[in-house]
C-alpha positions, 0 to 999 in steps of 0.5 A, a space after each residue: 499500500 506504502 509503495 503504490 502510494 509512493 508512486 502515485 506521489 511521484 508521478 504527480 510530482 513527474 506531472 507537476 515538474 512536466 506540466 502536459 497534455 495527459 490525454 487527447 480526444 480523438 486520440 490520433 492527429 490525422 481524422 475523417 469526418 463526415 461532411 456536415 457532421 459533428 464531433 468534440 475535440 478535447 485536451 486534458 492538462 495537468 496541472 488544472 489551472 490552464 489557459 487554452 487558446 484554439 485555431 482552426 486554419 491558424 484563425 483564432 476560435 472563441 473557444 476558453 475551455 478545454 473542448 471544442 465541437 466542430 462540424 466538418 466543413 469541405 476539404 482539409 482542416 488543421 485543429 490546433 490547441 495550446 495549452 498555457 500553465 505555469 511551466 510553459 505551454 502544450 500544443 495539439 494538433 489534429 489534421 482533419 480530413 472531409 470527403 469531397 462532397 462530389 466523389 460522394 455523389 458519384 459514388 451514390 449514383 444507383 443503376 436503374 435496369 431498363 424495362 417496361 412499367 405502367 405509367 401514370 395512374 387513375 386518380 388525377 386527369 392529368 395522370 391518365 391515361 395509364 401507359 405503358 412506357 419502355 426505358 433503356 437502362 441509365 444511372 440515378 441519385 441515390 439521393 437528391 443533389 445536396 446543398 454541400 454538392 451544389 455550392 461545390 459545383 456552383 459556388 452558392 448555396 441558395 437554400 431557405 434550410 441553409 446554416 451549419 449541420 444542413 450541408 447534407 440536406 437537400 440543396 432547394 429554392 433552385 429554379 429548373 434553368 439552375 438545376 441544369 446549369 448544375 448538370 452542365 458544370 458537374 458534366 464539366 467537372 467530371 466527364 460524365 454527361 448529368 442531366 435532370 431525369 425525365 419524368 418517365 424516368 423518374 417515375 420508373 426509379 420511383 416505382 422500383 416494380 411497384 404498380 401501388 400509390 406508393 413504392 412500399 404500397 398503399 398504405 399511407 400510414 407507412 409513408 412517414 418510414 420513407 418520407 419527409 412530409 407533412 406530418 411529420 417534417 416540422 416544416 423543413 428539410 432534411 439531412 437525405 438519406 434518413 428515411 427508408 429507401 426502395 426496393 431499388 435503394 433510392 431515397 427520398 422520393 417520396 418527400 423532403 423536396 420536389 424534384 425537377 424533371 426535363 419534361 415540358 408540362 402537358 394536362 394527360 398523357 395523351 400523345 406522351 412519349 412512350 420510350 422514357 424520353 423527356 416530353 417536348 415541344 414546351 407547349 405546356 405552362 411549365 416544367 414537370 416536378 415530382 415527389 412531393 417535399 416535407 410542406 406536402 401531405 401524403 396526396 402529393 407525395 404519391 409516385 404518379 403524382 406530376 404538377 407544372 411549376 414554371 421554370 424560373 420558381 424556385 421556391 424553399 421546397 424545389 431541389 432535384 437529383 441527377 441521371 446519366 447513361 452508364 458506360 457503354 449504355 
């Protein structure tokens, strides 16, 4: 017992004489954090009477304690804390790496097999007549384009629901023209040809082989498991991919934000293409949007719902996802 006490006293004296950071969180200097996620960085210092100075990328932070809650930003960053005590100053540095949001987008593309499906429904005149459409295979984003992805390409974030922690929410307040501009810029940067989906591609992908109101069936009581909509969203968008996907691995096809399609709006499907292409000429009153949003009821989140909106309308519930043709397709 006396020996143990002596060891404790000796270690305490050494710590007092040396004065140092005795532990840190995270315990490694190289840290990878998903974009928009938070992590608490902290140090324990002996002796306890310490003044802390935190910097991020060389800029001072208004933190006086031994911990800092960091929200991951795009790119590489350096977080440093200097702990000054009676015997000197100790420094801890973390090298923080965040995934490239465009790489995340490219890696999340889902291959949709070609096939034939029955497009439309008998629940609204704009969704009739129900007709067969045969499509070639394509790739589509598993998620809506996020605020971080839009900003990485376009250099701005127009979203109503922007702010720290919302980087992985869908971008919104985007007009049809701006969605197309994003696709053009993304194509130029990546060497792949991206565009908005035709509404036939969108509905085919949304249904994922189903013939029901929603991709999961007809029971709207189950919608909250798959969608952010009026009943559960608190009137705001949410991180993409936080609800269940459809059977083809696509998230948020119901709710969160309306999604722009290529097609000009026509009041019914009389004369509509049957090969999955976008419907032109521009004789309608706007462009088609699909999927419903966090501001809408279950009716608007149906797979077949297809209201028109004007090209320039970039309201807080308008977003999009991208499609491309697979190599060799």
